[in-house]
C-alpha positions as CSV (number, residue, x, y, z in Angstrom):
1,X,53.6,-54.7,-46.0
2,X,51.6,-52.6,-43.7
3,X,48.0,-51.4,-43.6
4,X,47.2,-47.9,-44.6
5,X,43.5,-48.1,-44.0
6,X,42.6,-45.9,-41.0
7,X,40.1,-47.1,-38.4
8,X,36.8,-45.4,-39.2
9,X,33.6,-45.0,-37.3
10,X,31.2,-47.9,-38.0
11,X,28.9,-46.0,-40.4
12,X,26.5,-49.0,-40.5
13,X,25.7,-48.7,-36.7
14,X,22.3,-47.4,-35.7
15,X,18.8,-48.4,-36.9
16,X,16.7,-46.3,-39.2
17,X,15.4,-43.4,-37.3
18,X,18.3,-43.4,-34.8
19,X,20.5,-40.4,-34.4
20,X,24.3,-40.6,-34.8
21,X,27.0,-38.0,-34.5
22,X,28.5,-37.8,-38.0
23,X,30.9,-35.6,-39.8
24,X,29.6,-34.0,-43.0
25,X,31.9,-36.3,-45.0
26,X,30.5,-39.3,-43.1
27,X,27.0,-38.0,-43.8
28,X,27.7,-38.0,-47.5
29,X,29.1,-41.6,-47.2
30,X,26.0,-42.7,-45.3
31,X,23.7,-41.1,-47.8
32,X,25.5,-42.9,-50.6
33,X,25.1,-46.2,-48.7
34,X,21.4,-45.6,-48.1
35,X,21.0,-44.9,-51.9
36,X,22.7,-48.2,-52.8
37,X,26.0,-47.0,-54.2
38,X,28.1,-49.8,-55.7
39,X,31.1,-48.1,-57.0
40,X,33.0,-45.2,-55.3
41,X,36.1,-43.5,-56.5
42,X,38.2,-40.4,-55.7
43,X,41.5,-38.9,-55.2
44,X,42.6,-37.9,-51.6
45,X,42.5,-34.2,-50.8
46,X,41.3,-32.3,-47.7
47,X,38.5,-31.6,-47.1
48,X,37.0,-34.6,-49.0
49,X,39.2,-37.6,-48.0
50,X,37.0,-39.1,-45.3
51,X,34.1,-39.7,-47.8
52,X,36.0,-42.5,-49.6
53,X,37.7,-43.7,-46.5
54,X,34.4,-44.2,-44.7
55,X,33.0,-46.1,-47.7
56,X,36.1,-48.2,-47.9
57,X,35.7,-49.2,-44.3
58,X,32.4,-51.0,-45.1
59,X,33.1,-51.9,-48.7
60,X,33.6,-55.6,-48.2
61,X,30.5,-55.9,-46.0
62,X,28.2,-54.1,-48.5
63,X,29.8,-55.2,-51.7
64,X,30.9,-51.7,-52.7
65,X,33.9,-51.3,-55.0
66,X,36.1,-48.4,-53.8
67,X,39.4,-47.1,-55.1
68,X,41.8,-44.2,-54.8
69,X,42.3,-43.5,-58.5
70,X,45.6,-42.1,-59.7
71,X,43.8,-38.7,-60.4
72,X,40.4,-37.2,-60.5
73,X,39.8,-37.6,-64.2
74,X,40.4,-41.3,-64.0
75,X,38.2,-41.4,-60.9
76,X,35.3,-40.0,-62.9
77,X,36.0,-42.2,-65.8
78,X,35.9,-45.4,-63.6
79,X,32.8,-44.4,-61.6
80,X,30.8,-43.0,-64.5
81,X,31.4,-46.1,-66.5
82,X,29.7,-48.1,-63.7
83,X,26.8,-45.6,-63.9
84,X,26.5,-46.1,-67.7
85,X,26.2,-49.9,-66.9
86,X,23.3,-49.1,-64.6
87,X,25.0,-49.2,-61.2
88,X,24.9,-46.3,-58.7
89,X,28.3,-44.6,-58.4
90,X,30.0,-41.7,-56.6
91,X,33.2,-39.8,-57.1
92,X,34.6,-37.4,-54.4
93,X,37.4,-34.9,-54.7
94,X,38.5,-31.5,-53.4
95,X,37.7,-28.5,-55.5
96,X,40.9,-28.3,-57.5
97,X,40.4,-31.9,-58.6
98,X,37.4,-30.8,-60.7
99,X,39.8,-28.9,-62.9
100,X,41.4,-32.3,-63.7
101,X,38.1,-34.1,-64.0
102,X,36.4,-31.5,-66.2
103,X,37.6,-33.0,-69.4
104,X,35.4,-36.1,-69.0
105,X,32.7,-34.3,-67.1
106,X,32.0,-32.0,-70.0
107,X,31.2,-35.1,-72.1
108,X,29.2,-36.9,-69.4
109,X,26.8,-34.1,-69.2
110,X,25.7,-34.6,-72.8
111,X,26.0,-38.4,-73.0
112,X,24.1,-38.7,-69.7
113,X,24.3,-41.6,-67.3
114,X,22.0,-44.5,-66.4
115,X,22.5,-45.5,-62.8
116,X,22.5,-42.6,-60.4
117,X,25.9,-40.8,-60.5
118,X,27.0,-38.2,-57.9
119,X,30.1,-36.1,-58.0
120,X,31.1,-34.4,-54.7
121,X,33.2,-31.3,-54.9
122,X,34.6,-30.2,-51.5
123,X,35.5,-26.5,-51.8
124,X,37.9,-24.8,-49.4
125,X,37.0,-21.1,-48.7
126,X,40.0,-19.2,-47.2
127,X,42.3,-21.9,-48.8
128,X,43.0,-23.5,-45.5
129,X,44.6,-26.5,-47.2
130,X,44.6,-25.5,-50.8
131,X,46.3,-23.3,-53.4
132,X,43.2,-21.3,-54.2
133,X,39.6,-20.4,-53.1
134,X,38.0,-21.7,-56.3
135,X,34.2,-21.8,-56.2
136,X,33.0,-24.9,-58.0
137,X,29.4,-23.8,-58.2
138,X,30.7,-22.4,-61.5
139,X,31.1,-26.0,-62.6
140,X,27.4,-26.7,-61.9
141,X,26.6,-23.8,-64.3
142,X,29.2,-24.7,-66.9
143,X,28.2,-28.4,-67.0
144,X,24.5,-27.3,-66.6
145,X,23.8,-30.2,-64.3
146,X,21.9,-30.2,-61.0
147,X,23.9,-29.0,-58.0
148,X,23.1,-29.4,-54.3
149,X,24.8,-27.5,-51.5
150,X,24.3,-28.8,-47.9
151,X,24.6,-26.7,-44.8
152,X,25.1,-29.4,-42.2
153,X,25.8,-33.1,-41.9
154,X,22.1,-34.1,-41.9
155,X,21.6,-32.3,-45.2
156,X,24.9,-33.8,-46.5
157,X,23.3,-37.2,-46.0
158,X,19.9,-36.4,-47.3
159,X,21.0,-34.4,-50.3
160,X,23.4,-37.1,-51.3
161,X,20.6,-39.7,-51.2
162,X,18.3,-37.4,-53.2
163,X,21.1,-36.6,-55.7
164,X,21.2,-40.3,-56.7
165,X,17.5,-40.3,-57.2
166,X,17.5,-37.2,-59.3
167,X,20.5,-38.3,-61.3
168,X,18.7,-41.5,-62.2
169,X,15.5,-39.7,-63.0
170,X,17.1,-37.1,-65.3
171,X,20.0,-39.4,-66.5
172,X,22.4,-36.6,-65.6
173,X,25.4,-36.5,-63.3
174,X,24.5,-34.6,-60.2
175,X,27.0,-32.5,-58.2
176,X,27.1,-32.0,-54.4
177,X,29.1,-28.9,-53.5
178,X,30.4,-28.7,-50.0
179,X,32.7,-26.4,-48.1
180,X,35.4,-27.2,-45.5
181,X,33.2,-26.2,-42.5
182,X,30.4,-28.6,-43.7
183,X,32.7,-31.5,-44.6
184,X,34.6,-31.5,-41.3
185,X,31.8,-30.3,-38.9
186,X,29.9,-32.9,-36.8
187,X,26.3,-33.0,-35.9
188,X,23.3,-35.2,-35.2
189,X,22.1,-37.1,-38.2
190,X,18.9,-39.1,-38.4
191,X,19.7,-42.3,-40.2
192,X,17.6,-43.9,-43.0
193,X,17.3,-47.4,-44.3
194,X,20.5,-49.0,-45.8
195,X,20.0,-50.3,-49.3
196,X,21.5,-53.7,-49.9
197,X,20.2,-54.0,-53.4
198,X,22.9,-54.9,-55.8
199,X,22.3,-54.4,-59.6
200,X,24.0,-56.4,-62.3
201,X,25.8,-54.3,-64.9
202,X,24.3,-54.2,-68.4
203,X,25.6,-52.2,-71.4
204,X,23.0,-51.0,-73.8
205,X,24.9,-49.8,-76.9
206,X,23.8,-46.4,-78.1
207,X,25.8,-44.7,-80.8
208,X,23.7,-41.5,-80.5
209,X,24.6,-41.2,-76.8
210,X,28.1,-42.4,-76.4
211,X,29.8,-41.1,-79.5
212,X,30.6,-37.6,-78.2
213,X,31.2,-35.4,-81.3
214,X,29.9,-33.8,-84.5
215,X,26.2,-33.4,-85.0
216,X,25.5,-35.9,-82.2
217,X,27.0,-33.5,-79.7
218,X,24.6,-30.8,-80.9
219,X,21.6,-33.0,-80.4
220,X,22.8,-34.1,-77.0
221,X,23.4,-30.5,-76.0
222,X,19.8,-29.8,-76.8
223,X,18.8,-32.8,-74.7
224,X,20.8,-31.5,-71.8
225,X,18.9,-28.2,-71.8
226,X,15.6,-30.2,-71.9
227,X,16.7,-32.2,-68.9
228,X,17.8,-29.2,-66.9
229,X,14.3,-27.6,-67.5
230,X,12.8,-30.6,-65.7
231,X,15.2,-30.0,-62.9
232,X,13.9,-26.4,-62.6
233,X,10.5,-27.7,-61.6
234,X,12.1,-30.1,-59.0
235,X,14.2,-27.2,-57.6
236,X,11.0,-25.0,-57.2
237,X,9.3,-27.6,-55.1
238,X,12.3,-29.0,-53.2
239,X,12.2,-28.9,-49.4
240,X,15.9,-28.0,-49.6
241,X,14.9,-24.6,-50.9
242,X,12.7,-22.7,-48.4
243,X,11.4,-19.2,-47.9
244,X,10.4,-17.8,-44.6
245,X,8.6,-14.4,-45.1
246,X,8.3,-12.1,-42.2
247,X,6.6,-8.7,-41.6
248,X,9.8,-6.6,-41.9
249,X,9.9,-5.2,-45.4
250,X,13.3,-3.4,-45.0
251,X,15.6,-6.4,-45.7
252,X,15.7,-10.0,-46.5
253,X,18.5,-12.5,-46.5
254,X,19.2,-15.3,-49.1
255,X,21.9,-17.8,-48.2
256,X,23.2,-21.1,-49.6
257,X,25.1,-24.0,-48.1
258,X,27.2,-23.4,-45.0
259,X,26.7,-19.7,-45.3
260,X,23.1,-20.2,-44.2
261,X,24.4,-21.0,-40.7
262,X,26.2,-17.7,-40.5
263,X,23.1,-15.9,-41.7
264,X,20.7,-17.3,-39.1
265,X,23.3,-16.9,-36.3
266,X,23.8,-13.3,-37.4
267,X,20.1,-12.5,-37.3
268,X,19.9,-14.1,-33.9
269,X,22.8,-11.9,-32.6
270,X,21.1,-8.8,-34.0
271,X,17.7,-9.6,-32.6
272,X,16.3,-9.8,-36.1
273,X,15.4,-13.5,-36.0
274,X,11.7,-14.0,-36.7
275,X,11.3,-10.5,-38.1
276,X,13.6,-10.8,-41.2
277,X,12.7,-12.8,-44.2
278,X,15.2,-15.5,-45.1
279,X,15.5,-17.6,-48.2
280,X,17.5,-20.8,-47.8
281,X,18.9,-22.2,-51.0
282,X,20.0,-25.9,-51.0
283,X,19.9,-26.4,-54.8
284,X,22.2,-23.8,-56.3
285,X,21.7,-24.9,-59.9
286,X,19.1,-24.4,-61.1
287,X,17.9,-21.8,-58.5
288,X,14.3,-21.7,-57.3
289,X,13.3,-18.6,-59.3
290,X,9.7,-18.4,-58.0
291,X,10.9,-18.3,-54.4
292,X,13.4,-15.6,-55.4
293,X,10.8,-13.4,-57.0
294,X,8.4,-13.9,-54.1
295,X,11.0,-12.8,-51.6
296,X,12.1,-9.8,-53.7
297,X,8.5,-8.6,-54.0
298,X,8.3,-8.4,-50.2
299,X,11.5,-6.6,-49.2
300,X,13.3,-3.4,-50.2
301,X,16.8,-5.1,-50.1
302,X,18.0,-8.6,-50.1
303,X,21.5,-9.5,-48.9
304,X,23.1,-12.5,-50.6
305,X,25.3,-14.6,-48.2
306,X,27.4,-17.2,-50.0
307,X,31.0,-18.5,-50.4
308,X,33.1,-17.7,-52.4
309,X,32.0,-15.9,-55.6
310,X,28.8,-13.9,-56.2
311,X,27.2,-16.7,-58.2
312,X,23.7,-16.7,-56.5
313,X,23.9,-12.9,-56.3
314,X,24.3,-12.5,-60.1
315,X,21.8,-15.3,-60.8
316,X,19.2,-13.5,-58.7
317,X,19.9,-10.2,-60.5
318,X,19.3,-12.1,-63.8
319,X,16.1,-13.6,-62.4
320,X,14.8,-10.1,-61.5
321,X,15.5,-8.6,-64.9
322,X,12.3,-7.2,-66.4
323,X,10.4,-7.9,-63.1
324,X,8.3,-5.0,-61.7
325,X,10.0,-4.6,-58.3
326,X,12.0,-2.1,-56.2
327,X,14.2,-4.7,-54.5
328,X,17.9,-3.9,-54.3
329,X,20.3,-6.9,-54.4
330,X,23.3,-6.6,-52.1
331,X,26.3,-8.7,-51.6
332,X,29.9,-8.9,-52.9
333,X,29.2,-6.8,-56.0
334,X,28.0,-3.9,-53.8
335,X,30.9,-4.3,-51.2
336,X,28.7,-5.6,-48.4
337,X,30.4,-9.0,-48.3
338,X,34.2,-9.4,-48.6
339,X,35.5,-10.7,-51.9
340,X,38.0,-13.1,-50.4
341,X,38.3,-15.4,-47.4
342,X,35.9,-17.4,-45.3
343,X,32.7,-15.9,-44.0
344,X,31.7,-15.9,-40.3
345,X,28.9,-14.6,-38.1
346,X,30.7,-11.3,-37.4
347,X,31.1,-10.5,-41.1
348,X,27.5,-11.3,-41.9
349,X,26.1,-9.6,-38.8
350,X,28.1,-6.4,-39.6
351,X,26.7,-6.4,-43.2
352,X,23.1,-6.8,-42.0
353,X,23.6,-4.1,-39.3
354,X,24.8,-1.6,-41.9
355,X,21.9,-2.3,-44.2
356,X,19.3,-2.1,-41.4
357,X,20.7,0.6,-39.3
358,X,20.8,-1.7,-36.3
359,X,23.5,-0.7,-33.8
360,X,26.1,-3.5,-33.6
361,X,29.6,-3.8,-32.2
362,X,31.5,-6.8,-33.7
363,X,32.4,-9.1,-30.9
364,X,35.7,-10.9,-30.4
365,X,34.9,-14.6,-29.9
366,X,36.4,-16.3,-26.9
367,X,38.5,-18.6,-29.1
368,X,40.0,-15.5,-30.8
369,X,40.8,-14.0,-27.4
370,X,42.4,-17.3,-26.3
371,X,44.3,-17.5,-29.6
372,X,45.6,-14.0,-29.0
373,X,46.8,-14.9,-25.6
374,X,48.5,-18.0,-26.9
375,X,50.3,-16.0,-29.6
376,X,51.7,-13.6,-27.1
377,X,52.8,-16.5,-24.8
378,X,54.3,-18.8,-27.6
379,X,57.4,-18.0,-29.5
380,X,56.9,-17.2,-33.2
381,X,57.5,-20.1,-35.6
382,X,57.1,-21.0,-39.2
383,X,55.5,-24.0,-40.7
384,X,57.9,-26.9,-40.4
385,X,58.5,-30.5,-41.4
386,X,57.6,-33.2,-38.9
387,X,60.3,-34.7,-36.8
388,X,62.4,-37.0,-38.9
389,X,60.7,-36.1,-42.1
390,X,62.7,-37.5,-45.0
391,X,62.2,-34.3,-47.0
392,X,64.5,-32.6,-44.4
393,X,67.4,-34.8,-45.6
394,X,66.5,-34.2,-49.3
395,X,66.4,-30.4,-49.1
396,X,69.3,-30.2,-46.7
397,X,71.4,-32.2,-49.2
398,X,70.2,-30.1,-52.1
399,X,71.0,-26.9,-50.3
400,X,74.5,-28.2,-49.5
401,X,75.2,-29.1,-53.1
402,X,74.0,-25.8,-54.5
403,X,76.3,-24.0,-52.0
404,X,79.2,-26.3,-53.0
405,X,78.6,-25.5,-56.7
406,X,78.6,-21.8,-55.9
407,X,75.5,-21.3,-58.1
408,X,73.9,-17.9,-58.0
409,X,71.3,-18.3,-60.7
410,X,69.0,-21.2,-60.2
411,X,65.3,-22.0,-59.9
412,X,63.8,-24.6,-57.6
413,X,60.2,-25.3,-58.9
414,X,58.0,-26.9,-56.3
415,X,54.7,-28.9,-56.3
416,X,51.8,-29.8,-54.2
417,X,52.8,-31.8,-51.1
418,X,54.6,-31.8,-47.8
419,X,57.9,-30.9,-49.5
420,X,56.3,-27.5,-50.2
421,X,57.4,-26.6,-46.7
422,X,60.9,-26.1,-48.0
423,X,59.6,-22.6,-48.8
424,X,60.1,-21.8,-45.1
425,X,63.1,-21.6,-42.8
426,X,65.6,-23.0,-42.4
427,X,65.6,-24.1,-46.1
428,X,63.9,-21.2,-47.9
429,X,64.8,-22.9,-51.2
430,X,61.5,-23.4,-53.0
431,X,60.6,-20.8,-55.6
432,X,57.2,-21.8,-57.0
433,X,54.2,-24.0,-56.1
434,X,51.2,-24.0,-58.4
435,X,49.3,-27.3,-59.0
436,X,49.8,-31.0,-59.3
437,X,52.9,-31.8,-61.4
438,X,53.3,-28.2,-62.6
439,X,56.9,-28.2,-61.4
440,X,57.8,-30.6,-64.3
441,X,56.0,-28.7,-67.0
442,X,57.2,-25.3,-65.7
443,X,60.8,-26.6,-65.6
444,X,60.6,-27.5,-69.3
445,X,59.1,-24.1,-69.9
446,X,61.9,-22.3,-68.1
447,X,64.5,-24.2,-70.2
448,X,62.7,-23.6,-73.5
449,X,62.2,-19.9,-72.7
450,X,66.0,-19.6,-72.6
451,X,66.5,-19.3,-68.8
452,X,70.3,-19.7,-68.3
453,X,70.2,-20.7,-64.7
454,X,70.0,-24.3,-63.4
455,X,66.3,-25.4,-63.3
456,X,65.3,-28.1,-60.8
457,X,61.8,-29.6,-60.5
458,X,60.8,-31.2,-57.2
459,X,57.7,-33.4,-57.0
460,X,56.3,-36.0,-54.6
461,X,55.5,-39.6,-55.2
462,X,51.8,-39.3,-55.0
463,X,51.8,-36.2,-57.3
464,X,54.1,-38.0,-59.8
465,X,51.6,-40.8,-60.1
466,X,48.7,-38.3,-60.3
467,X,50.0,-36.4,-63.3
468,X,53.8,-36.3,-63.5
469,X,54.3,-38.7,-66.4
470,X,53.0,-36.5,-69.1
471,X,55.2,-33.4,-68.4
472,X,58.2,-35.7,-67.9
473,X,57.7,-37.3,-71.2
474,X,57.1,-33.9,-72.7
475,X,60.5,-32.7,-71.4
476,X,62.3,-35.7,-72.8
477,X,60.5,-35.5,-76.1
478,X,61.4,-31.8,-76.5
479,X,65.0,-32.2,-75.4
480,X,64.7,-30.2,-72.2
481,X,67.7,-30.8,-69.9
482,X,65.4,-31.2,-66.9
483,X,66.7,-32.0,-63.4
484,X,64.1,-33.7,-61.2
485,X,64.1,-34.7,-57.6
486,X,61.2,-37.0,-56.7
487,X,60.5,-36.8,-53.0
488,X,59.2,-40.3,-52.3
489,X,57.9,-40.8,-48.7
490,X,55.8,-43.8,-49.8
491,X,52.5,-42.2,-49.1
492,X,50.2,-39.3,-49.9
493,X,51.1,-37.7,-46.6
494,X,49.7,-34.2,-46.5
495,X,46.1,-35.4,-46.9
496,X,46.2,-38.2,-44.3
497,X,48.6,-40.9,-45.5
498,X,46.5,-42.5,-48.2
499,X,48.1,-45.2,-50.4
500,X,49.1,-44.7,-54.0
501,X,50.1,-47.1,-56.8
502,X,53.7,-47.4,-55.6
503,X,52.8,-49.1,-52.4
504,X,51.1,-52.3,-53.6
505,X,48.0,-51.7,-51.4
506,X,44.5,-50.4,-52.1
507,X,42.2,-48.1,-50.2
508,X,40.6,-51.1,-48.6
509,X,43.9,-52.7,-47.5
510,X,44.0,-55.3,-50.3
511,X,47.4,-56.2,-51.8
512,X,48.0,-55.3,-55.4
513,X,51.0,-55.0,-57.8
514,X,53.3,-52.1,-56.7
515,X,54.4,-49.7,-59.5
516,X,58.0,-48.6,-59.1
517,X,58.6,-45.0,-59.9
518,X,62.1,-45.7,-61.2
519,X,60.6,-48.1,-63.8
520,X,58.2,-45.4,-65.0
521,X,61.0,-42.8,-65.1
522,X,63.1,-45.2,-67.2
523,X,60.2,-45.8,-69.5
524,X,59.8,-42.1,-70.1
525,X,63.3,-42.1,-71.6
526,X,65.4,-40.9,-68.7
527,X,68.8,-42.5,-68.7
528,X,70.2,-41.0,-65.5
529,X,68.2,-42.3,-62.5
530,X,69.6,-42.4,-59.0
531,X,67.6,-43.9,-56.0
532,X,68.8,-42.7,-52.6
533,X,67.8,-42.9,-49.0
534,X,66.9,-39.5,-47.8
535,X,68.3,-40.3,-44.3
536,X,71.7,-41.0,-45.8
537,X,72.8,-37.4,-46.3
538,X,76.2,-38.2,-47.9
539,X,74.7,-40.6,-50.5
540,X,71.8,-38.1,-51.2
541,X,74.2,-35.2,-51.7
542,X,76.3,-37.3,-54.1
543,X,73.2,-38.4,-56.1
544,X,72.0,-34.8,-56.4
545,X,75.4,-33.5,-57.4
546,X,75.7,-36.2,-60.1
547,X,72.3,-35.3,-61.4
548,X,72.9,-31.6,-61.5
549,X,76.1,-32.0,-63.4
550,X,74.9,-34.7,-65.8
551,X,74.6,-33.7,-69.5
552,X,70.9,-34.5,-70.1
553,X,67.7,-35.1,-68.3
554,X,68.3,-36.6,-64.8
555,X,66.1,-37.8,-62.0
556,X,66.9,-38.5,-58.4
557,X,64.4,-40.5,-56.3
558,X,64.9,-39.6,-52.7
559,X,63.1,-42.4,-50.9
560,X,62.3,-43.0,-47.2
561,X,58.9,-43.8,-45.7
562,X,57.1,-41.1,-43.8
563,X,57.9,-41.7,-40.1
564,X,54.4,-40.6,-39.0
565,X,53.1,-43.9,-40.6
566,X,55.6,-45.9,-38.6
567,X,54.6,-43.9,-35.5
568,X,50.9,-44.4,-36.1
569,X,51.2,-48.1,-36.8
570,X,53.5,-48.6,-33.8
571,X,56.0,-50.6,-36.0
572,X,59.4,-51.3,-34.5
573,X,61.2,-49.8,-31.5
574,X,62.7,-46.4,-32.2
575,X,66.3,-45.7,-31.0
576,X,66.3,-42.1,-30.2
577,X,69.3,-39.7,-30.2
578,X,70.7,-37.5,-27.5
579,X,73.2,-34.6,-27.2
580,X,76.3,-34.9,-25.1
581,X,76.5,-31.5,-23.4
582,X,80.2,-31.9,-22.8
583,X,80.9,-32.1,-26.5
584,X,78.4,-29.5,-27.7
585,X,80.0,-26.2,-28.5
586,X,76.7,-24.3,-28.9
587,X,77.3,-23.8,-32.6
588,X,73.6,-24.5,-33.3
589,X,74.2,-26.0,-36.7
590,X,71.9,-29.0,-36.0
591,X,69.0,-26.6,-35.2
592,X,69.6,-24.0,-37.9
593,X,70.4,-26.4,-40.8
594,X,67.8,-29.0,-40.3
595,X,64.9,-27.3,-38.6
596,X,63.8,-30.7,-37.1
597,X,61.2,-29.9,-34.4
598,X,62.7,-32.6,-32.2
599,X,65.8,-30.4,-31.7
600,X,65.8,-27.2,-29.7
601,X,68.2,-25.1,-27.7
602,X,68.4,-25.0,-24.0
603,X,70.9,-22.5,-22.6
604,X,72.3,-22.5,-26.2
605,X,73.0,-26.2,-25.9
606,X,71.2,-28.5,-28.3
607,X,68.6,-30.8,-26.8
608,X,66.6,-33.6,-28.5
609,X,63.1,-34.4,-27.4
610,X,63.0,-38.1,-27.1
611,X,59.2,-38.1,-27.2
612,X,59.1,-37.1,-30.8
613,X,62.6,-38.1,-32.1
614,X,62.2,-40.9,-34.6
615,X,65.9,-42.0,-34.7
616,X,66.5,-40.8,-38.2
617,X,70.2,-39.9,-37.4
618,X,70.3,-36.8,-39.6
619,X,71.2,-34.6,-36.7
620,X,74.1,-36.9,-35.8
621,X,75.3,-36.7,-39.4
622,X,75.4,-32.9,-39.5
623,X,77.2,-32.6,-36.1
624,X,80.9,-32.4,-37.0
625,X,82.0,-32.7,-33.4
626,X,80.1,-36.0,-32.9
627,X,78.2,-34.6,-30.0
628,X,75.0,-36.4,-31.0
629,X,74.7,-40.1,-30.7
630,X,72.2,-42.8,-29.9
631,X,70.7,-42.9,-26.4
632,X,72.7,-45.1,-24.1
């Protein structure tokens, strides 16, 4: 057994009033600690992962229960239950996780909570590490619960602390919506007092709150609207919402969250700082309507700067309905701000310049210039697997078998994880990637829709635990001849090597009972199950061929631990491989078929970089001339 808990900064260091350099995620964790959080749950996903990891690093010392839940819905169910018992609790996830958690969230908003309960949604504008640019401020409106949006690590800490207070005061879950730049940015944070108070759980039974249904739901819906009205007064007077009115009447700027940073930098670049009114919005639901009206009475136009959807823009338009004013609301709806992608200073400055008539030539930042120079100097390349990634062996084997079977009509349905890189050369074998476990449900759909080609679903181990059981059961129950390859690299690799139920270790490094995937698959009614070592190419090819030709649902579990874990933990000496230039015929098969970044060509002869080679032996297995062998 090995530890999967990363060394984290000591979030408890520093006395109250001291300044510490913290990431936004660390600021959220520190805010939760200062608020007295006792239960923290989540599911790993960039850009949110460090929140739970930071809390787990001090969990034993502070008596905080932390867990990586199997998915976001379960994470909310566990933490909110602690809140119902009177404890303070937090759940953190990336934006798409809210889609999974929404089922229970849309009941919690009407049942209410008791101890402060905070849900952090880390959104990802520009989809840097995600499948979409989803704006979860929509969830604040849908749930009709308070929502905070910090612009820097200090606010991330302070808003999290206040969110617990407001949650407890209103008995509502409170959301904190962040974006990638705020989650992963670092900045000075003034520390507050750490709360070491530990409450004892108590369950006060209340049928009229916790039975969500029928006429009770209607009554609780009415209660929800009463509570959010109380939040409106809090929002109006919150220091997180501020209006700075200036003499210039031509234009004002309203900005929320991380976008506020772009707005103030843009005004500085244009020489309009101190002369242009600016409304900073830190509570995005409910909005501070009186501040909005006050600003719009003082300017001819107001530019709304926000990511990603025009939520504040449209809410401001609604607020101004029926008001006697001549203010024009500008933003995405008017074409001043792009509809997609991440904002930056240049985009915002260009928009303000157009509206004010200020002469402005967009600059090319130094890092863009340097990136341009590097792109010219570096050879073009696609995204690739890491050196010795076991998925290389899995997809190489799959490609070989499909070629051997001379199949022309087939669909390889992918999922969320490292194995999605099989989209790119040299494999180019993946056909779809949607959301967690969609490959299994879609494979059933292909089959039931009458698709005549071979349908293969590929899914990772973490994703299978997250939500793969239901669609696999559905396929068996509905007699779908589904073929599944579970790419088991014994970690949730893409988000930072977090543990999952198959490993027998928790987020805090404690041992627990490991859940074997093959046992779950068998329990789902699958009769054909083959477990193979991804590094053993012959055995993996044989297992896949048997599965593809089996009459009935079949599952291959291609298992081998991610080598980056072994590298990080420094476990075991690695015997690296080398190429014998005398035997190499310059065929290039080892490079073109595997795409392992440890292998390159030098004067058309294969060369292995011993600094990144992990000794997986896959290159030696594909070399028919035996020109690759262990270092002597």
